[in-house]
N, CA, C and O atoms as a Tinker XYZ file with bonds, in Angstrom:
   284  protein
     1  N      0.763000   -1.111000    0.011000    73     2
     2  CA     0.080000    0.103000    0.071000    64     1     3
     3  C      0.833000    1.257000   -0.033000    63     2     4     5
     4  O      0.620000    2.167000   -0.834000    81     3
     5  N      1.837000    1.199000    0.899000    73     3     6
     6  CA     2.798000    2.511000    0.955000    64     5     7
     7  C      3.591000    2.349000   -0.403000    63     6     8     9
     8  O      3.530000    3.417000   -1.012000    81     7
     9  N      4.146000    1.616000   -0.934000    73     7    10
    10  CA     4.737000    1.512000   -2.127000    64     9    11
    11  C      3.911000    2.216000   -3.326000    63    10    12    13
    12  O      4.475000    2.991000   -4.100000    81    11
    13  N      2.590000    1.909000   -3.426000    73    11    14
    14  CA     1.746000    2.402000   -4.273000    64    13    15
    15  C      1.491000    3.839000   -4.166000    63    14    16    17
    16  O      1.525000    4.608000   -5.127000    81    15
    17  N      1.197000    4.214000   -2.786000    73    15    18
    18  CA     1.216000    5.516000   -2.492000    64    17    19
    19  C      2.528000    6.424000   -2.973000    63    18    20    21
    20  O      2.417000    7.523000   -3.514000    81    19
    21  N      3.630000    5.846000   -2.713000    73    19    22
    22  CA     4.853000    6.373000   -3.080000    64    21    23
    23  C      4.949000    6.629000   -4.556000    63    22    24    25
    24  O      5.279000    7.726000   -5.005000    81    23
    25  N      4.664000    5.634000   -5.268000    73    23    26
    26  CA     4.608000    5.781000   -6.599000    64    25    27
    27  C      3.563000    6.893000   -7.260000    63    26    28    29
    28  O      3.877000    7.508000   -8.279000    81    27
    29  N      2.425000    7.074000   -6.657000    73    27    30
    30  CA     1.549000    7.929000   -7.089000    64    29    31
    31  C      1.934000    9.302000   -6.852000    63    30    32    33
    32  O      1.528000   10.190000   -7.600000    81    31
    33  N      2.772000    9.568000   -5.754000    73    31    34
    34  CA     3.258000   10.715000   -5.342000    64    33    35
    35  C      4.412000   11.271000   -6.293000    63    34    36    37
    36  O      4.523000   12.413000   -6.741000    81    35
    37  N      5.179000   10.253000   -6.471000    73    35    38
    38  CA     6.210000   10.612000   -7.602000    64    37    39
    39  C      5.764000   10.807000   -9.016000    63    38    40    41
    40  O      6.357000   11.588000   -9.761000    81    39
    41  N      4.629000   10.042000   -9.433000    73    39    42
    42  CA     4.299000   10.412000  -10.667000    64    41    43
    43  C      3.663000   11.893000  -10.602000    63    42    44    45
    44  O      3.951000   12.737000  -11.451000    81    43
    45  N      2.860000   12.126000   -9.631000    73    43    46
    46  CA     2.089000   13.558000   -9.504000    64    45    47
    47  C      3.059000   14.704000   -9.339000    63    46    48    49
    48  O      2.743000   15.842000   -9.686000    81    47
    49  N      4.308000   14.400000   -8.779000    73    47    50
    50  CA     5.063000   15.561000   -8.777000    64    49    51
    51  C      6.284000   15.333000   -9.858000    63    50    52    53
    52  O      7.253000   16.093000   -9.889000    81    51
    53  N      6.164000   14.417000  -10.577000    73    51    54
    54  CA     6.984000   14.188000  -11.838000    64    53    55
    55  C      8.506000   13.973000  -11.346000    63    54    56    57
    56  O      9.511000   14.378000  -11.931000    81    55
    57  N      8.454000   13.303000  -10.236000    73    55    58
    58  CA     9.940000   12.943000   -9.832000    64    57    59
    59  C     10.103000   11.270000  -10.298000    63    58    60    61
    60  O      9.370000   10.320000  -10.024000    81    59
    61  N     11.082000   11.312000  -10.929000    73    59    62
    62  CA    11.450000    9.814000  -11.548000    64    61    63
    63  C     12.670000    9.392000  -11.025000    63    62    64    65
    64  O     13.460000   10.285000  -10.719000    81    63
    65  N     13.074000    7.987000  -10.819000    73    63    66
    66  CA    13.999000    7.586000  -10.300000    64    65    67
    67  C     15.149000    7.572000  -11.390000    63    66    68    69
    68  O     14.899000    7.376000  -12.580000    81    67
    69  N     16.456000    7.799000  -10.891000    73    67    70
    70  CA    17.592000    7.691000  -11.903000    64    69    71
    71  C     17.943000    6.319000  -12.036000    63    70    72    73
    72  O     17.584000    5.510000  -11.181000    81    71
    73  N     18.692000    5.942000  -13.153000    73    71    74
    74  CA    19.014000    4.557000  -13.310000    64    73    75
    75  C     19.737000    3.856000  -12.089000    63    74    76    77
    76  O     19.587000    2.685000  -11.739000    81    75
    77  N     20.632000    4.908000  -11.459000    73    75    78
    78  CA    21.309000    4.317000  -10.265000    64    77    79
    79  C     20.280000    3.853000   -9.067000    63    78    80    81
    80  O     20.344000    2.771000   -8.483000    81    79
    81  N     19.465000    4.734000   -8.862000    73    79    82
    82  CA    18.231000    4.413000   -7.936000    64    81    83
    83  C     17.616000    3.400000   -8.192000    63    82    84    85
    84  O     17.345000    2.684000   -7.227000    81    83
    85  N     17.223000    3.012000   -9.393000    73    83    86
    86  CA    16.182000    2.019000   -9.835000    64    85    87
    87  C     17.192000    0.707000   -9.634000    63    86    88    89
    88  O     16.722000   -0.258000   -9.032000    81    87
    89  N     18.461000    0.648000  -10.083000    73    87    90
    90  CA    19.436000   -0.598000   -9.897000    64    89    91
    91  C     19.603000   -0.960000   -8.451000    63    90    92    93
    92  O     19.746000   -2.129000   -8.092000    81    91
    93  N     19.582000    0.126000   -7.572000    73    91    94
    94  CA    19.837000   -0.069000   -6.064000    64    93    95
    95  C     18.459000   -0.668000   -5.443000    63    94    96    97
    96  O     18.509000   -1.512000   -4.548000    81    95
    97  N     17.207000   -0.180000   -5.969000    73    95    98
    98  CA    16.037000   -0.849000   -5.522000    64    97    99
    99  C     15.653000   -2.206000   -5.904000    63    98   100   101
   100  O     14.950000   -2.982000   -5.256000    81    99
   101  N     16.235000   -2.401000   -7.103000    73    99   102
   102  CA    16.081000   -3.752000   -7.569000    64   101   103
   103  C     16.976000   -4.689000   -6.957000    63   102   104   105
   104  O     16.542000   -5.828000   -6.787000    81   103
   105  N     18.228000   -4.401000   -6.567000    73   103   106
   106  CA    19.360000   -5.399000   -6.031000    64   105   107
   107  C     18.728000   -5.396000   -4.569000    63   106   108   109
   108  O     18.859000   -6.432000   -3.918000    81   107
   109  N     18.046000   -4.307000   -3.991000    73   107   110
   110  CA    17.563000   -4.616000   -2.628000    64   109   111
   111  C     16.711000   -5.471000   -2.400000    63   110   112   113
   112  O     16.743000   -6.248000   -1.446000    81   111
   113  N     15.708000   -5.410000   -3.405000    73   111   114
   114  CA    14.447000   -6.434000   -3.578000    64   113   115
   115  C     15.107000   -7.776000   -3.668000    63   114   116   117
   116  O     14.734000   -8.619000   -2.852000    81   115
   117  N     16.075000   -8.118000   -4.579000    73   115   118
   118  CA    16.544000   -9.149000   -4.796000    64   117   119
   119  C     17.124000   -9.893000   -3.660000    63   118   120   121
   120  O     16.781000  -11.045000   -3.394000    81   119
   121  N     18.081000   -9.169000   -2.935000    73   119   122
   122  CA    18.695000   -9.512000   -1.667000    64   121   123
   123  C     17.654000   -9.853000   -0.658000    63   122   124   125
   124  O     17.915000  -10.800000    0.083000    81   123
   125  N     16.497000   -9.228000   -0.504000    73   123   126
   126  CA    15.550000   -9.510000    0.560000    64   125   127
   127  C     14.934000  -10.876000    0.077000    63   126   128   129
   128  O     14.738000  -11.718000    0.953000    81   127
   129  N     14.641000  -11.154000   -1.088000    73   127   130
   130  CA    14.186000  -12.610000   -1.362000    64   129   131
   131  C     15.192000  -13.459000   -1.181000    63   130   132   133
   132  O     14.847000  -14.436000   -0.516000    81   131
   133  N     16.453000  -13.462000   -1.561000    73   131   134
   134  CA    17.382000  -14.423000   -1.410000    64   133   135
   135  C     17.558000  -14.695000    0.244000    63   134   136   137
   136  O     17.691000  -15.850000    0.648000    81   135
   137  N     17.549000  -13.722000    1.033000    73   135   138
   138  CA    17.805000  -13.809000    2.444000    64   137   139
   139  C     16.606000  -14.720000    2.957000    63   138   140   141
   140  O     16.818000  -15.602000    3.789000    81   139
   141  N     15.382000  -14.487000    2.452000    73   139   142
   142  CA    14.240000  -15.331000    2.975000    64   141   143
   143  C     14.403000  -16.832000    2.473000    63   142   144   145
   144  O     14.176000  -17.769000    3.238000    81   143
   145  N     14.734000  -16.988000    1.387000    73   143   146
   146  CA    14.917000  -18.328000    1.109000    64   145   147
   147  C     16.178000  -19.050000    1.778000    63   146   148   149
   148  O     16.111000  -20.211000    2.180000    81   147
   149  N     17.240000  -18.330000    1.857000    73   147   150
   150  CA    18.461000  -18.841000    2.542000    64   149   151
   151  C     18.130000  -19.145000    3.967000    63   150   152   153
   152  O     18.543000  -20.177000    4.495000    81   151
   153  N     17.331000  -18.197000    4.658000    73   151   154
   154  CA    17.395000  -18.553000    6.173000    64   153   155
   155  C     16.395000  -19.608000    6.292000    63   154   156   157
   156  O     16.538000  -20.296000    7.303000    81   155
   157  N     15.470000  -19.905000    5.571000    73   155   158
   158  CA    14.568000  -21.120000    5.639000    64   157   159
   159  C     15.443000  -22.404000    5.412000    63   158   160   161
   160  O     15.285000  -23.357000    6.174000    81   159
   161  N     16.284000  -22.460000    4.476000    73   159   162
   162  CA    17.050000  -23.504000    4.267000    64   161   163
   163  C     17.964000  -23.877000    5.419000    63   162   164   165
   164  O     18.052000  -25.013000    5.885000    81   163
   165  N     18.692000  -22.718000    5.869000    73   163   166
   166  CA    19.571000  -22.952000    6.997000    64   165   167
   167  C     18.979000  -23.435000    8.316000    63   166   168   169
   168  O     19.568000  -24.125000    9.148000    81   167
   169  N     17.750000  -22.984000    8.388000    73   167   170
   170  CA    16.939000  -23.423000    9.579000    64   169   171
   171  C     16.862000  -24.953000    9.848000    63   170   172   173
   172  O     16.616000  -25.429000   10.956000    81   171
   173  N     17.111000  -25.719000    8.646000    73   171   174
   174  CA    16.855000  -27.104000    8.663000    64   173   175
   175  C     18.379000  -27.736000    8.936000    63   174   176   177
   176  O     18.534000  -28.899000    9.310000    81   175
   177  N     19.232000  -27.016000    8.750000    73   175   178
   178  CA    20.754000  -27.745000    8.902000    64   177   179
   179  C     20.981000  -28.139000   10.515000    63   178   180   181
   180  O     20.477000  -27.577000   11.488000    81   179
   181  N     21.731000  -29.076000   10.498000    73   179   182
   182  CA    22.151000  -29.552000   12.030000    64   181   183
   183  C     23.090000  -28.587000   12.583000    63   182   184   185
   184  O     23.943000  -28.091000   11.848000    81   183
   185  N     23.003000  -28.260000   13.887000    73   183   186
   186  CA    23.654000  -27.246000   14.519000    64   185   187
   187  C     25.132000  -27.199000   14.128000    63   186   188   189
   188  O     25.654000  -26.102000   13.931000    81   187
   189  N     25.809000  -28.288000   14.009000    73   187   190
   190  CA    27.188000  -28.356000   13.623000    64   189   191
   191  C     27.576000  -27.565000   12.295000    63   190   192   193
   192  O     28.611000  -26.923000   12.116000    81   191
   193  N     26.544000  -27.746000   11.424000    73   191   194
   194  CA    26.749000  -26.984000    9.971000    64   193   195
   195  C     26.313000  -25.498000   10.109000    63   194   196   197
   196  O     26.795000  -24.604000    9.414000    81   195
   197  N     25.327000  -25.298000   11.094000    73   195   198
   198  CA    25.129000  -23.825000   11.226000    64   197   199
   199  C     26.295000  -23.039000   11.924000    63   198   200   201
   200  O     26.621000  -21.914000   11.546000    81   199
   201  N     26.884000  -23.674000   12.930000    73   199   202
   202  CA    27.930000  -23.201000   13.597000    64   201   203
   203  C     29.198000  -22.838000   12.570000    63   202   204   205
   204  O     29.868000  -21.806000   12.528000    81   203
   205  N     29.279000  -23.905000   11.854000    73   203   206
   206  CA    30.391000  -23.748000   10.680000    64   205   207
   207  C     30.241000  -22.610000    9.951000    63   206   208   209
   208  O     31.138000  -21.771000    9.868000    81   207
   209  N     28.984000  -22.487000    9.312000    73   207   210
   210  CA    28.620000  -21.363000    8.470000    64   209   211
   211  C     28.891000  -20.070000    9.231000    63   210   212   213
   212  O     29.577000  -19.155000    8.776000    81   211
   213  N     28.281000  -20.064000   10.466000    73   211   214
   214  CA    28.384000  -18.648000   10.951000    64   213   215
   215  C     29.913000  -18.384000   11.242000    63   214   216   217
   216  O     30.331000  -17.257000   10.977000    81   215
   217  N     30.767000  -19.296000   11.752000    73   215   218
   218  CA    32.080000  -18.834000   11.733000    64   217   219
   219  C     32.737000  -18.451000   10.404000    63   218   220   221
   220  O     33.530000  -17.511000   10.357000    81   219
   221  N     32.443000  -19.106000    9.420000    73   219   222
   222  CA    32.882000  -18.672000    7.970000    64   221   223
   223  C     32.652000  -17.220000    7.804000    63   222   224   225
   224  O     33.540000  -16.438000    7.463000    81   223
   225  N     31.309000  -16.857000    8.083000    73   223   226
   226  CA    30.837000  -15.582000    7.881000    64   225   227
   227  C     31.473000  -14.637000    8.666000    63   226   228   229
   228  O     31.768000  -13.547000    8.177000    81   227
   229  N     31.716000  -14.899000    9.784000    73   227   230
   230  CA    32.283000  -14.049000   10.829000    64   229   231
   231  C     33.708000  -13.814000   10.412000    63   230   232   233
   232  O     34.136000  -12.666000   10.529000    81   231
   233  N     34.590000  -14.864000    9.884000    73   231   234
   234  CA    35.854000  -14.603000    9.477000    64   233   235
   235  C     36.027000  -13.832000    8.302000    63   234   236   237
   236  O     37.084000  -13.215000    8.163000    81   235
   237  N     34.938000  -13.763000    7.231000    73   235   238
   238  CA    34.775000  -13.096000    6.118000    64   237   239
   239  C     34.697000  -11.523000    6.459000    63   238   240   241
   240  O     35.339000  -10.661000    5.860000    81   239
   241  N     33.805000  -11.297000    7.519000    73   239   242
   242  CA    33.479000  -10.035000    7.925000    64   241   243
   243  C     34.724000   -9.260000    8.567000    63   242   244   245
   244  O     34.948000   -8.055000    8.453000    81   243
   245  N     35.429000  -10.127000    9.211000    73   243   246
   246  CA    36.564000   -9.414000    9.927000    64   245   247
   247  C     37.737000   -9.175000    8.880000    63   246   248   249
   248  O     38.528000   -8.238000    8.979000    81   247
   249  N     37.764000  -10.184000    7.804000    73   247   250
   250  CA    38.820000   -9.775000    6.746000    64   249   251
   251  C     38.350000   -8.718000    5.960000    63   250   252   253
   252  O     39.142000   -8.117000    5.234000    81   251
   253  N     37.165000   -8.409000    6.006000    73   251   254
   254  CA    36.919000   -6.902000    5.127000    64   253   255
   255  C     37.309000   -5.913000    6.024000    63   254   256   257
   256  O     37.936000   -4.940000    5.604000    81   255
   257  N     36.986000   -6.040000    7.366000    73   255   258
   258  CA    37.297000   -4.785000    8.230000    64   257   259
   259  C     38.665000   -4.712000    8.213000    63   258   260   261
   260  O     39.045000   -3.544000    8.136000    81   259
   261  N     39.618000   -5.582000    8.260000    73   259   262
   262  CA    40.895000   -5.574000    8.518000    64   261   263
   263  C     41.540000   -5.036000    6.924000    63   262   264   265
   264  O     42.578000   -4.375000    6.918000    81   263
   265  N     40.970000   -5.315000    5.865000    73   263   266
   266  CA    41.278000   -4.690000    4.533000    64   265   267
   267  C     41.037000   -3.308000    4.738000    63   266   268   269
   268  O     41.978000   -2.550000    4.501000    81   267
   269  N     39.871000   -2.787000    5.166000    73   267   270
   270  CA    39.359000   -1.490000    5.164000    64   269   271
   271  C     40.442000   -0.679000    6.141000    63   270   272   273
   272  O     40.796000    0.458000    5.829000    81   271
   273  N     40.849000   -1.209000    7.113000    73   271   274
   274  CA    41.817000   -0.533000    8.013000    64   273   275
   275  C     43.163000   -0.334000    7.539000    63   274   276   277
   276  O     43.779000    0.710000    7.755000    81   275
   277  N     43.663000   -1.370000    6.858000    73   275   278
   278  CA    45.066000   -1.433000    6.110000    64   277   279
   279  C     45.032000   -0.482000    4.978000    63   278   280   281
   280  O     45.995000    0.263000    4.795000    81   279
   281  N     44.001000   -0.449000    4.208000    73   279   282
   282  CA    43.989000    0.177000    3.059000    64   281   283
   283  C     43.488000    1.226000    2.135000    63   282   284
   284  O     43.951000    1.320000    0.998000    81   283
């Protein structure tokens, strides 16, 4: 409902999305769908596999932070 109202306001005030804004919105929507699917699949994993995946994700996040600080 809110999205429809937002679109109507944009049309009535002749504000249009730039290509960059459109791309960001589409990627955000795709990421949301992927997160919903992935979460449902991980819920069925045994605890050991969930722990392993969480550790791998944490290591990846820390590696990114280290790269930002160094460079």
